[in-house]
N, C-alpha and C positions, 0 to 999 in steps of 0.2 A: 488402468486409470486410477490414480491416488484418490483415497477418499479421507486423508488426513494430511497435516503438514508435514509431516516427517515421510509421509510417503511420497508426496510430491517433491519434497527436498532430495529424496532419492532418484525419483526420476529425473529432474533436473541436473543431478550430478551426472547420471548415466548419460543425458543428452549432451551435457557439455564434453565428457570424456570421449564418447563416440566420435566428436568433431575436432577434438585436440583443442578447445578454445579456451581451457583454464588459463594458458598463458596471455591472453587478452583481457582477462576478469581480473584488473587491478582496482582496488577500491575507489580511485579516481574515475576509471573508465566505468564503474558500475553504478557510481552515484551519477554520473552524467547521464547514463542510460535511464537510471530511474527518474530524473528530471525531465527527460526528453519525452518519455513515456506518459508521465503524468500530465506534461503540457498538451499532448495528443489527447489524452482524456479529458482534458479541460477543454479542449477545441471542440469536442464532440456537444457540448453545452454553450458554446459561444452564442451570443444574442438569443438565446432563449429566455422565454419568460419563467419564473418560479413554477407556474403552471405546467408549462412545456417539460421542464425538467422532470416532472414528476410523472407525467402521462407520456410514457413512452413506447411508441410503436414497435413491433416485433423485430423489425431490421435496425432500429436505432438501438434498441436494446442490445442486440447481438454484437453491433459495432462496439458499444461500451463495454461489454463483457469481455471482448478482446483486448481492449485497452486496459482494463484493470487487472487482466490476466498476464499482461505484459508487465505492468508496475509489480505485481507480486511476483513473478519470476526472477525479476532483476533483484527484487529485495530478498528473496530467499537466496539467492547466489552471493549477494553481498554479505549475508549474515555468515554464509559458510566460508567465505574467504576471510573475513574478519574474526573467525570462530566465537560468533555471538550466538547466543539460544535466543532466538526471536519471540518465542512465547514467553520467555521468562524476561526479556527486555519489555514487551508489551505488558505483562502483568505488573512490572515495577513501575513501569509509566502511569498505569490505570491507577494503582495506590497512589503515587504521586498527586495526581489529578483529584483524587478523590479528597485529598487533604487540602488541595488550593482551590476547589469547587464543592465545598460542603452543600449537602442537600438544601439545609435551611437558608442559605444565601443565594444559591444559584438556580434553584428549581424555576424554571420557566423563563430564566433569564440569558441573553446572550452577550454577557457582560464579561471582560477579560477580568481574571483573578484578581489583579491588583486594583480594580475599581469596584470591586463587591464590597458591600457595607452592612 
Protein backbone atom coordinates (compact mmCIF):
# COMPACT_ATOMS: atom_id res chain seq x y z
CA UNK A 1 0.00 0.00 0.00
CA UNK A 2 1.46 3.32 -1.07
CA UNK A 3 1.98 6.02 1.53
CA UNK A 4 3.11 8.82 -0.78
CA UNK A 5 2.05 10.32 -4.07
CA UNK A 6 5.09 8.88 -5.85
CA UNK A 7 4.40 5.46 -4.36
CA UNK A 8 0.78 5.64 -5.48
CA UNK A 9 1.88 6.72 -8.95
CA UNK A 10 4.11 3.63 -9.15
CA UNK A 11 1.24 1.39 -8.04
CA UNK A 12 -1.08 2.92 -10.64
CA UNK A 13 1.59 2.47 -13.33
CA UNK A 14 2.00 -1.20 -12.38
CA UNK A 15 -1.76 -1.76 -12.31
CA UNK A 16 -2.15 -0.26 -15.79
CA UNK A 17 0.86 -2.14 -17.20
CA UNK A 18 -0.34 -5.50 -15.84
CA UNK A 19 -3.61 -5.04 -17.72
CA UNK A 20 -2.12 -3.47 -20.88
CA UNK A 21 -4.44 -0.49 -20.49
CA UNK A 22 -1.99 2.28 -21.41
CA UNK A 23 -3.24 2.05 -24.98
CA UNK A 24 -6.61 3.37 -23.83
CA UNK A 25 -5.25 6.14 -21.62
CA UNK A 26 -5.21 9.07 -23.99
CA UNK A 27 -5.47 12.51 -22.42
CA UNK A 28 -9.00 12.86 -23.83
CA UNK A 29 -10.16 9.59 -22.29
CA UNK A 30 -8.50 10.30 -18.96
CA UNK A 31 -10.01 13.78 -18.72
CA UNK A 32 -13.42 12.32 -19.50
CA UNK A 33 -12.90 9.65 -16.83
CA UNK A 34 -11.94 12.34 -14.28
CA UNK A 35 -15.10 14.30 -15.10
CA UNK A 36 -17.28 11.19 -14.84
CA UNK A 37 -15.77 10.15 -11.52
CA UNK A 38 -16.05 13.72 -10.20
CA UNK A 39 -19.72 13.65 -11.16
CA UNK A 40 -20.14 10.39 -9.26
CA UNK A 41 -18.52 12.07 -6.25
CA UNK A 42 -20.93 14.99 -6.60
CA UNK A 43 -23.82 12.54 -6.81
CA UNK A 44 -22.98 11.30 -3.29
CA UNK A 45 -23.84 14.78 -2.01
CA UNK A 46 -26.85 15.47 -4.24
CA UNK A 47 -29.87 16.64 -2.28
CA UNK A 48 -27.90 16.77 0.98
CA UNK A 49 -28.08 19.81 3.21
CA UNK A 50 -24.84 21.48 4.20
CA UNK A 51 -25.15 19.86 7.63
CA UNK A 52 -25.76 16.41 6.13
CA UNK A 53 -22.74 16.78 3.85
CA UNK A 54 -20.54 17.21 6.93
CA UNK A 55 -22.13 14.60 9.20
CA UNK A 56 -21.44 11.42 7.22
CA UNK A 57 -22.10 7.94 8.51
CA UNK A 58 -19.45 5.27 7.97
CA UNK A 59 -21.09 3.73 4.91
CA UNK A 60 -21.52 7.04 3.12
CA UNK A 61 -17.99 8.12 4.04
CA UNK A 62 -16.68 4.86 2.51
CA UNK A 63 -18.61 5.49 -0.72
CA UNK A 64 -17.23 9.01 -0.92
CA UNK A 65 -13.71 7.75 -0.26
CA UNK A 66 -14.04 5.31 -3.16
CA UNK A 67 -15.13 8.05 -5.54
CA UNK A 68 -12.30 10.31 -4.35
CA UNK A 69 -9.89 7.46 -4.97
CA UNK A 70 -11.16 7.08 -8.52
CA UNK A 71 -10.68 10.80 -9.22
CA UNK A 72 -7.16 10.76 -7.80
CA UNK A 73 -6.14 7.63 -9.71
CA UNK A 74 -7.26 9.08 -13.02
CA UNK A 75 -5.62 12.41 -12.24
CA UNK A 76 -2.35 10.65 -11.40
CA UNK A 77 -2.61 8.69 -14.62
CA UNK A 78 -3.25 11.86 -16.66
CA UNK A 79 -0.24 13.55 -15.08
CA UNK A 80 1.88 10.54 -16.05
CA UNK A 81 0.63 10.45 -19.65
CA UNK A 82 1.21 14.20 -20.08
CA UNK A 83 4.50 14.13 -18.13
CA UNK A 84 3.32 16.78 -15.68
CA UNK A 85 4.63 16.79 -12.14
CA UNK A 86 1.36 16.85 -10.23
CA UNK A 87 2.90 18.06 -6.97
CA UNK A 88 4.78 20.86 -8.76
CA UNK A 89 1.61 21.82 -10.67
CA UNK A 90 -0.41 21.99 -7.45
CA UNK A 91 2.33 23.99 -5.70
CA UNK A 92 2.48 26.46 -8.61
CA UNK A 93 -1.29 26.84 -8.59
CA UNK A 94 -1.30 27.41 -4.83
CA UNK A 95 1.34 30.13 -5.29
CA UNK A 96 -0.86 31.80 -7.96
CA UNK A 97 -3.87 31.58 -5.65
CA UNK A 98 -1.92 33.23 -2.83
CA UNK A 99 -1.41 36.22 -5.11
CA UNK A 100 -5.02 36.27 -6.35
CA UNK A 101 -6.45 35.85 -2.86
CA UNK A 102 -4.34 37.87 -0.42
CA UNK A 103 -5.20 37.10 3.19
CA UNK A 104 -6.06 40.70 4.01
CA UNK A 105 -8.73 40.75 1.27
CA UNK A 106 -9.95 37.17 1.17
CA UNK A 107 -9.98 35.98 4.78
CA UNK A 108 -13.45 34.70 5.67
CA UNK A 109 -14.90 35.59 2.26
CA UNK A 110 -16.08 33.29 -0.53
CA UNK A 111 -15.65 35.99 -3.17
CA UNK A 112 -14.04 35.48 -6.56
CA UNK A 113 -10.68 37.21 -6.78
CA UNK A 114 -11.95 39.63 -9.44
CA UNK A 115 -14.49 40.97 -6.95
CA UNK A 116 -12.21 41.33 -3.94
CA UNK A 117 -11.78 44.93 -2.88
